[in-house]
VMD Tcl script that draws the C-alpha trace (Angstrom):
set ca {
  {-67.77 -4.34 -67.05}
  {-66.43 -6.67 -68.45}
  {-65.71 -9.91 -66.33}
  {-62.45 -11.93 -66.54}
  {-62.40 -13.67 -64.14}
  {-64.97 -16.05 -61.99}
  {-63.65 -17.83 -58.89}
  {-66.11 -20.39 -56.62}
  {-63.83 -20.93 -53.61}
  {-65.94 -21.57 -50.54}
  {-69.36 -21.85 -52.76}
  {-71.95 -24.05 -52.20}
  {-74.85 -25.29 -54.44}
  {-76.89 -28.22 -55.34}
  {-77.80 -26.73 -58.70}
  {-73.55 -26.96 -60.26}
  {-75.06 -27.38 -63.61}
  {-77.26 -23.91 -63.56}
  {-74.53 -22.35 -62.33}
  {-71.69 -23.90 -64.99}
  {-74.35 -22.61 -67.52}
  {-74.42 -19.24 -66.18}
  {-70.90 -19.16 -66.80}
  {-70.31 -20.42 -70.30}
  {-72.92 -17.65 -71.19}
  {-70.26 -15.18 -70.33}
  {-68.20 -14.74 -73.54}
  {-65.74 -12.67 -71.87}
  {-64.92 -14.73 -68.93}
  {-61.75 -16.48 -69.39}
  {-60.30 -17.90 -66.08}
  {-63.47 -19.85 -63.58}
  {-61.26 -21.27 -60.27}
  {-63.79 -23.66 -58.70}
  {-63.11 -26.10 -55.25}
  {-62.96 -29.61 -55.48}
  {-66.34 -30.94 -53.82}
  {-68.30 -28.76 -56.51}
  {-66.36 -29.85 -59.70}
  {-66.36 -33.18 -59.35}
  {-69.93 -32.72 -60.31}
  {-69.40 -30.85 -62.83}
  {-71.22 -32.60 -66.34}
  {-68.40 -33.26 -69.01}
  {-69.75 -30.86 -71.29}
  {-68.45 -27.94 -68.66}
  {-65.54 -29.42 -67.21}
  {-63.04 -28.05 -70.07}
  {-64.47 -23.94 -68.54}
  {-62.52 -24.36 -65.03}
  {-59.37 -24.00 -65.49}
  {-58.21 -23.94 -61.82}
  {-59.26 -26.19 -58.74}
  {-58.99 -25.34 -55.33}
  {-58.53 -28.63 -52.96}
  {-58.77 -28.11 -49.00}
  {-60.21 -31.05 -47.53}
  {-59.58 -35.01 -48.06}
  {-60.28 -37.27 -51.24}
  {-59.42 -40.17 -52.67}
  {-56.53 -40.46 -54.85}
  {-57.71 -42.38 -57.72}
  {-61.23 -40.21 -57.53}
  {-59.35 -37.05 -57.95}
  {-56.95 -38.33 -60.57}
  {-60.35 -39.60 -62.49}
  {-62.04 -36.47 -62.18}
  {-59.11 -33.77 -62.29}
  {-57.84 -34.09 -65.14}
  {-60.35 -36.09 -67.43}
  {-59.54 -32.60 -69.50}
  {-56.90 -30.45 -69.99}
  {-57.56 -27.19 -68.90}
  {-56.48 -26.91 -65.75}
  {-53.62 -24.62 -65.17}
  {-53.90 -23.45 -61.63}
  {-54.24 -25.86 -58.65}
  {-54.27 -24.76 -55.38}
  {-54.35 -27.45 -51.52}
  {-53.06 -27.80 -48.52}
  {-53.71 -31.49 -48.63}
  {-50.40 -32.82 -49.31}
  {-51.64 -36.22 -50.59}
  {-52.98 -35.01 -53.35}
  {-49.66 -36.03 -55.33}
  {-49.02 -39.22 -53.86}
  {-49.82 -42.94 -55.10}
  {-47.00 -45.88 -55.52}
  {-44.79 -43.38 -57.41}
  {-45.52 -40.44 -55.12}
  {-44.23 -36.68 -56.05}
  {-44.66 -35.19 -52.74}
  {-43.91 -37.56 -50.16}
  {-41.89 -38.46 -47.34}
  {-37.94 -38.91 -48.18}
  {-37.79 -42.80 -47.13}
  {-40.64 -43.33 -49.54}
  {-39.18 -42.12 -52.81}
  {-36.68 -45.09 -53.60}
  {-35.86 -43.92 -57.05}
  {-38.79 -44.82 -58.58}
  {-40.48 -42.26 -61.11}
  {-41.29 -39.52 -59.10}
  {-44.82 -38.32 -60.22}
  {-47.71 -40.14 -60.95}
  {-49.40 -41.23 -64.71}
  {-51.25 -38.41 -65.10}
  {-48.41 -35.90 -64.66}
  {-47.51 -36.78 -68.10}
  {-51.30 -35.44 -69.35}
  {-51.15 -32.66 -68.01}
  {-47.45 -31.42 -67.34}
  {-47.47 -28.95 -69.88}
  {-50.68 -27.02 -68.53}
  {-49.97 -26.71 -65.29}
  {-49.05 -23.08 -64.44}
  {-49.82 -22.71 -60.79}
  {-48.98 -24.70 -58.38}
  {-49.84 -23.64 -54.55}
  {-49.27 -26.05 -51.47}
  {-49.80 -23.56 -48.84}
  {-49.69 -25.33 -45.16}
  {-49.72 -28.79 -46.50}
  {-47.41 -30.24 -44.18}
  {-45.37 -31.24 -46.61}
  {-41.59 -32.35 -45.46}
  {-40.08 -33.47 -48.97}
  {-40.42 -32.60 -52.16}
  {-39.51 -34.92 -54.75}
  {-36.73 -33.73 -57.80}
  {-40.33 -35.13 -59.91}
  {-41.78 -31.72 -59.75}
  {-39.66 -30.96 -62.44}
  {-42.27 -32.71 -64.46}
  {-44.52 -29.91 -64.29}
  {-42.06 -26.94 -66.37}
  {-44.26 -24.69 -67.45}
  {-45.09 -23.24 -64.12}
  {-45.27 -19.84 -63.13}
  {-46.14 -19.68 -59.74}
  {-45.32 -22.10 -57.19}
  {-45.53 -21.16 -53.43}
  {-45.23 -23.71 -50.70}
  {-45.28 -21.69 -47.72}
  {-45.95 -22.76 -44.30}
  {-44.51 -26.32 -44.97}
  {-41.66 -28.07 -43.05}
  {-39.47 -28.30 -46.08}
  {-35.48 -28.83 -45.17}
  {-33.83 -28.78 -48.88}
  {-35.29 -27.60 -52.21}
  {-34.32 -30.13 -55.61}
  {-32.15 -28.98 -57.84}
  {-34.42 -29.77 -60.10}
  {-36.25 -26.32 -59.60}
  {-34.28 -25.11 -62.31}
  {-36.08 -26.86 -65.09}
  {-38.87 -24.17 -64.53}
  {-37.81 -22.32 -67.27}
  {-40.94 -19.98 -67.04}
  {-41.24 -19.61 -63.13}
  {-41.53 -16.15 -62.20}
  {-42.81 -16.22 -58.77}
  {-41.38 -18.85 -56.01}
  {-42.44 -19.00 -52.76}
  {-41.45 -20.53 -49.88}
  {-41.72 -19.09 -46.76}
  {-41.97 -20.26 -42.84}
  {-40.37 -23.64 -43.59}
  {-37.04 -24.93 -41.81}
  {-34.99 -24.21 -45.39}
  {-30.95 -24.19 -44.70}
  {-29.67 -23.06 -48.25}
  {-31.14 -22.20 -51.61}
  {-29.54 -24.19 -54.44}
  {-26.88 -22.38 -56.27}
  {-28.74 -23.58 -59.40}
  {-31.75 -20.82 -58.70}
  {-29.41 -18.74 -60.47}
  {-31.22 -20.72 -63.76}
  {-34.38 -19.52 -63.31}
  {-33.75 -16.63 -65.47}
  {-37.61 -15.10 -65.51}
  {-37.72 -15.20 -62.01}
  {-39.21 -11.51 -60.54}
  {-40.66 -12.74 -56.94}
  {-38.31 -15.05 -55.15}
  {-39.89 -15.21 -50.94}
  {-38.21 -17.27 -48.81}
  {-38.64 -14.99 -45.45}
  {-38.97 -16.94 -41.94}
  {-36.06 -20.37 -42.91}
  {-32.93 -20.76 -41.36}
  {-30.73 -19.67 -44.28}
  {-27.28 -18.99 -43.06}
  {-25.45 -17.68 -46.67}
  {-27.52 -15.82 -50.05}
  {-25.31 -17.56 -52.76}
  {-23.55 -14.97 -54.83}
  {-25.38 -16.94 -58.34}
  {-28.71 -14.85 -57.21}
  {-26.99 -12.07 -58.95}
  {-27.57 -13.55 -62.35}
  {-31.52 -13.57 -61.60}
  {-31.29 -10.08 -63.45}
  {-35.55 -9.99 -63.74}
  {-36.13 -9.78 -60.16}
  {-38.13 -7.10 -58.80}
  {-39.27 -9.12 -55.02}
  {-36.62 -10.64 -52.73}
  {-37.85 -11.25 -49.38}
  {-34.50 -13.05 -46.65}
  {-36.10 -11.25 -43.62}
  {-36.41 -13.90 -40.44}
  {-33.28 -15.93 -41.59}
  {-29.47 -16.19 -39.83}
  {-28.26 -14.32 -43.35}
  {-25.07 -12.83 -42.46}
  {-23.97 -10.99 -45.25}
  {-25.35 -9.64 -48.76}
  {-22.95 -10.17 -51.52}
  {-21.73 -8.06 -53.67}
  {-23.51 -9.61 -56.71}
  {-26.27 -7.58 -55.75}
  {-25.62 -5.16 -58.08}
  {-26.74 -7.29 -61.11}
  {-30.14 -6.90 -60.12}
  {-31.00 -3.13 -61.49}
  {-34.75 -4.25 -61.37}
  {-35.39 -4.78 -58.12}
  {-38.13 -2.89 -56.16}
  {-38.76 -4.23 -53.11}
  {-35.80 -5.58 -50.72}
  {-36.61 -7.32 -47.14}
  {-33.56 -8.28 -45.00}
  {-34.70 -7.88 -41.45}
  {-34.70 -9.44 -38.62}
  {-30.65 -11.43 -40.03}
  {-27.69 -10.70 -38.55}
  {-25.67 -8.58 -41.18}
  {-22.97 -6.36 -40.11}
  {-22.50 -4.47 -43.38}
  {-24.10 -3.22 -46.46}
  {-21.74 -3.57 -49.23}
  {-21.33 -0.59 -51.42}
  {-22.95 -2.33 -55.06}
  {-26.43 -1.59 -53.17}
  {-26.15 1.59 -54.76}
  {-26.22 0.20 -58.09}
  {-29.72 -1.15 -57.63}
  {-31.29 2.35 -58.37}
  {-35.04 1.12 -58.68}
  {-35.42 0.09 -55.29}
  {-38.00 1.69 -53.42}
  {-38.44 0.02 -50.51}
  {-35.51 -1.52 -48.39}
  {-36.30 -3.10 -44.96}
  {-33.31 -3.99 -42.97}
  {-34.27 -3.39 -39.54}
  {-33.34 -5.94 -36.54}
  {-29.55 -6.57 -37.73}
  {-25.98 -5.87 -36.48}
  {-25.14 -2.78 -39.01}
  {-22.92 -0.46 -37.22}
  {-22.95 1.66 -40.20}
  {-24.43 1.74 -43.73}
  {-22.10 2.99 -47.06}
  {-22.59 6.26 -49.10}
  {-23.77 4.82 -51.65}
  {-27.51 3.98 -50.66}
  {-28.09 7.57 -51.23}
  {-27.75 6.84 -55.17}
  {-30.70 4.65 -54.91}
  {-32.94 7.16 -56.27}
  {-36.33 5.95 -56.15}
  {-35.62 4.66 -52.48}
  {-39.51 5.53 -50.89}
  {-39.44 3.51 -47.68}
  {-36.29 2.86 -45.41}
  {-36.10 0.53 -42.19}
  {-33.43 1.07 -40.41}
  {-34.51 0.31 -36.62}
  {-33.29 -2.21 -34.33}
  {-28.96 -1.88 -35.52}
  {-26.32 0.05 -33.72}
  {-25.85 2.81 -36.07}
  {-23.75 5.77 -34.66}
  {-24.62 8.10 -37.60}
  {-26.09 8.53 -41.20}
  {-23.86 9.66 -44.86}
  {-23.28 12.77 -44.98}
  {-24.98 12.69 -48.51}
  {-28.22 11.19 -46.48}
  {-30.35 13.83 -48.28}
  {-30.10 12.78 -51.63}
  {-32.83 10.03 -51.07}
  {-35.34 12.95 -52.39}
  {-38.18 10.89 -52.55}
  {-38.59 9.41 -49.70}
  {-41.07 9.18 -47.73}
  {-41.20 6.75 -44.93}
  {-37.90 6.33 -42.55}
  {-37.68 4.41 -39.26}
  {-33.60 4.76 -37.72}
  {-35.44 3.90 -34.28}
  {-33.36 1.55 -31.92}
  {-30.00 2.79 -32.81}
  {-27.39 4.83 -30.78}
  {-28.03 8.48 -33.27}
  {-27.28 11.49 -31.19}
  {-27.32 13.74 -34.43}
  {-28.72 13.75 -38.01}
  {-26.48 15.10 -41.33}
  {-27.18 18.73 -42.62}
  {-28.13 17.35 -45.87}
  {-31.09 15.51 -43.95}
  {-33.17 18.61 -44.16}
  {-33.44 17.56 -48.22}
  {-35.88 15.18 -47.92}
  {-38.75 17.34 -48.72}
  {-40.97 14.42 -49.28}
  {-40.63 12.97 -46.25}
  {-43.83 12.00 -44.75}
  {-42.69 9.50 -41.72}
  {-40.28 9.94 -39.43}
  {-39.22 7.61 -36.41}
  {-36.36 8.97 -34.14}
  {-37.41 6.73 -31.11}
  {-35.08 5.13 -28.93}
  {-31.72 7.22 -29.80}
  {-29.43 9.34 -27.90}
  {-30.72 12.52 -29.05}
  {-30.58 15.56 -26.59}
  {-31.98 17.51 -28.50}
  {-34.71 17.73 -31.87}
  {-32.06 17.84 -34.74}
  {-32.49 21.60 -36.00}
  {-32.47 19.75 -39.78}
  {-35.71 17.81 -39.00}
  {-37.50 21.48 -38.48}
  {-37.01 21.98 -42.13}
  {-38.93 18.96 -42.93}
  {-41.72 21.13 -43.83}
  {-44.25 18.00 -45.29}
  {-43.57 15.71 -41.99}
  {-46.85 14.66 -41.17}
  {-45.58 12.42 -37.77}
  {-42.20 12.74 -35.73}
  {-41.41 9.91 -33.08}
  {-38.94 11.42 -30.98}
  {-39.37 9.06 -27.68}
  {-37.34 7.12 -25.82}
  {-34.74 10.03 -25.60}
  {-33.28 12.34 -23.79}
  {-34.93 15.68 -24.75}
  {-35.57 18.38 -22.53}
  {-36.46 20.94 -24.49}
  {-38.45 21.57 -28.13}
  {-36.65 24.64 -29.25}
  {-37.84 27.46 -31.53}
  {-40.21 25.74 -32.75}
  {-41.67 29.30 -34.66}
  {-43.68 28.11 -37.95}
  {-42.08 25.09 -38.08}
  {-43.30 21.66 -39.37}
  {-46.90 23.43 -40.63}
  {-48.65 20.11 -41.59}
  {-47.24 17.60 -38.19}
  {-50.55 15.29 -37.29}
  {-48.69 12.89 -34.62}
  {-46.27 14.10 -32.43}
  {-44.41 11.42 -29.96}
  {-42.51 12.72 -26.97}
  {-43.26 10.28 -24.37}
  {-40.59 8.60 -21.74}
  {-38.31 11.71 -22.49}
  {-37.79 11.74 -18.57}
  {-36.13 15.29 -18.61}
  {-38.82 17.09 -20.78}
  {-40.44 19.64 -18.43}
  {-42.12 21.77 -20.49}
  {-43.09 22.63 -24.43}
  {-42.52 26.01 -26.06}
  {-45.04 28.51 -26.72}
  {-44.43 28.12 -30.32}
  {-45.92 24.38 -30.69}
  {-49.38 26.42 -30.38}
  {-48.32 26.69 -34.24}
  {-48.96 23.33 -34.71}
  {-52.38 23.48 -35.83}
  {-52.49 20.16 -37.22}
  {-51.90 18.04 -34.51}
  {-54.38 15.47 -34.11}
  {-52.24 13.34 -31.34}
  {-49.42 14.60 -29.17}
  {-48.09 12.07 -26.62}
  {-46.50 12.81 -23.36}
  {-46.50 9.64 -21.48}
  {-43.53 9.58 -19.24}
  {-42.19 12.81 -19.27}
  {-42.46 15.80 -16.18}
  {-44.95 18.19 -18.22}
  {-47.15 19.40 -15.26}
  {-50.78 18.68 -15.26}
  {-51.50 22.91 -15.43}
  {-49.38 22.86 -18.79}
  {-51.41 19.63 -19.77}
  {-54.26 21.76 -18.91}
  {-53.79 24.18 -21.23}
  {-52.56 22.57 -24.23}
  {-55.62 20.24 -24.15}
  {-57.47 23.90 -24.12}
  {-55.67 25.19 -27.55}
  {-55.93 22.23 -29.00}
  {-59.41 20.95 -28.68}
  {-59.56 18.19 -31.28}
  {-56.17 16.66 -30.23}
  {-55.51 13.64 -28.17}
  {-53.22 14.64 -25.63}
  {-51.69 11.10 -24.03}
  {-50.13 11.08 -20.88}
  {-50.84 8.21 -19.75}
}
mol new
graphics top color blue
foreach p $ca { graphics top sphere $p radius 0.5 }
foreach p [lrange $ca 0 end-1] q [lrange $ca 1 end] { graphics top cylinder $p $q radius 0.2 }
display resetview
């Protein structure tokens, strides 16, 4: 085994010199990350081995500057202490303290071209000074779980930035200058107060991951068509009422999460997303699916729960790789026959519908393991053909009218199946 990464996050020792001596004897080690408490006690001859620092307790600023930047090897900083970059000319501070001063401390000049990873999660940061642009070699910037209301345009100076995560803040918008971050691959701004996704996002053609969930977004820009490298798109829990047809040009998307929006329909072009494996459309207002829905042949997970569906398109039976299907809380009066043609289905949820019978199950769904029929209040009987589902391990009949005698018989026929009735 070749050891390249060494992390001493919660490490406690009274002999840090011996630890560093051991690390220095490992020629393959390329990255050493250590907590600041240990770092400040490392002899100078070993400090160059450390590439990253974790700061999770209050420290004196002058001590930090003296110890942390006595060498120029640090490329990674992680901290939940918002004062680590504060002095007479603060980098991170209250807005009313900036007053036009040079917004970064003196040590930043020494290290600004070295720092590649800056993680300041849960640090109670309210404002980010434009002076953060001093770190123009940043590749990863994380500012999750803070109190940021806006971002300085100077973030666009990070020409090397490939990951930007600003989840759980109070952002209302993303500056249009974000389009200059051409190398951005991961962009996460979930759980903020953003109302609009700028068309400039279409300039970030290297993006593979986008998370705008839990915001107030109403519309997805047509420029989304330019993001042909996109693999993961999360727009859950917004106020989106329409998906542009241009989404079909993002053919590499594997996970598309659109639950808890205001969608009444989805464009037929969504079926052009050839690599789509996971699709969440639950908690919308869908009444039907596109006729060509069966073109999504790589789909493995599909959640259509809590909509207004009454039937499924004929092409649905072509979803040969589908394993998990959730149709709960819709308006189905019977199980759509096309579902029975999906031979490899593993889990089927039909709870909270108006299903009265299962229909002909002979030799259908032979590999089904989980079947949820709960709260179909008019379901009184199960066809005998259900006995052909020999792999069934969980059957939920809570809130149905299936008789106790029938349930007893099921337990005899399926001794290894958990039959839930309450």
